[in-house]
C-alpha positions in Angstrom: -0.9 -0.2 -21.9 1.2 -2.4 -24.2 1.6 -6.0 -23.6 4.3 -7.1 -21.2 7.6 -8.9 -22.1 7.6 -12.1 -20.1 10.4 -12.8 -17.7 11.9 -16.3 -18.0 11.3 -18.3 -14.8 8.8 -15.9 -13.4 5.4 -17.3 -12.2 2.3 -16.7 -14.3 1.1 -13.9 -12.0 4.2 -11.9 -12.9 3.1 -10.6 -16.2 6.5 -9.1 -17.2 8.1 -5.8 -18.1 6.5 -2.8 -19.7 8.0 0.5 -20.7 6.4 3.3 -18.7 7.6 6.7 -19.8 11.0 5.4 -20.5 11.4 3.3 -17.4 11.1 -0.6 -17.2 8.4 -1.5 -14.7 7.6 -5.0 -13.6 3.8 -5.7 -13.7 2.1 -8.4 -11.6 -1.4 -9.6 -11.8 -2.9 -9.3 -8.3 -6.0 -11.6 -9.1 -3.7 -14.3 -10.5 -1.5 -14.0 -7.3 -4.7 -14.6 -5.3 -5.4 -17.8 -7.2 -8.2 -16.3 -9.4 -8.1 -16.6 -13.2 -5.7 -14.3 -14.9 -6.6 -11.6 -17.3 -5.9 -12.1 -21.0 -4.7 -8.5 -21.7 -3.2 -5.9 -19.5 -5.9 -3.4 -18.4 -6.0 -1.3 -15.3 -2.6 -1.0 -13.7 -1.9 0.7 -10.4 1.6 2.1 -10.2 3.2 1.9 -6.8 6.6 2.8 -5.5 7.9 0.1 -3.0 11.3 -0.9 -1.8 12.9 1.9 -3.9 11.4 0.5 -7.1 8.3 1.3 -9.2 6.0 -1.8 -9.9 2.8 -2.1 -11.7 -0.1 -4.0 -10.1 -2.8 -5.3 -12.5 -6.2 -5.1 -10.9 -9.8 -6.0 -11.8 -10.9 -2.4 -11.4 -10.6 0.6 -9.1 -13.9 1.3 -7.6 -13.0 3.9 -4.9 -10.1 5.3 -2.8 -10.8 4.8 0.9 -9.2 6.2 4.0 -9.5 3.5 6.7 -9.1 4.1 10.4 -7.1 1.6 12.5 -10.3 0.4 14.3 -11.8 -0.6 10.9 -9.0 -3.1 10.2 -8.9 -6.8 11.2 -5.5 -8.5 11.0 -5.5 -11.5 8.5 -4.0 -14.7 10.0 -0.9 -16.1 8.3 -2.6 -19.0 6.6 -5.1 -16.6 4.9 -2.7 -13.9 3.9 -1.9 -15.3 0.5 1.9 -15.5 1.3 1.9 -12.3 3.4 0.3 -10.1 0.6 -3.1 -9.5 2.4 -2.4 -7.9 5.8 -5.9 -6.9 6.9 -9.6 -7.0 5.9 -11.9 -4.0 6.4 -15.5 -3.3 5.9 -16.8 -0.2 4.0 -20.5 -0.2 4.0 -21.6 -3.6 2.7 -18.2 -4.2 1.0 -15.5 -6.4 2.3 -12.1 -4.9 1.5 -8.8 -6.7 1.3 -5.9 -4.5 2.4 -2.7 -5.5 0.6 0.8 -5.0 2.0 2.4 -3.4 -1.1 5.9 -3.8 0.4 5.4 -7.5 0.8 3.8 -7.9 -2.7 6.8 -5.9 -4.2 9.3 -8.1 -2.5 7.7 -11.1 -4.1 7.5 -9.4 -7.5 11.0 -8.0 -7.6 12.8 -11.3 -7.2 12.2 -11.9 -10.9 
């Protein structure tokens, strides 16, 4: 993926706009949104449709795709939800999985 065009006034975790098959897509860095160091270059990007728009979500990596049952999910309390982005935590084997509310994340991204 090409580098993103920065959006004036957007926080650092909103990386900017990219052209994806002729459509402008806002790309946001999920790690940076969580307060972790930001990536230098755009790498793995998940494309999601939310709130009637397409957004790109820059991630560390994609390890697996899981189907989680309701009983595997624990609700995350407000003060730990990273501004409403993390809705649940789940456990898959020995791994702890953060479940993000893509709609809430998109709402934060699309204001820029």
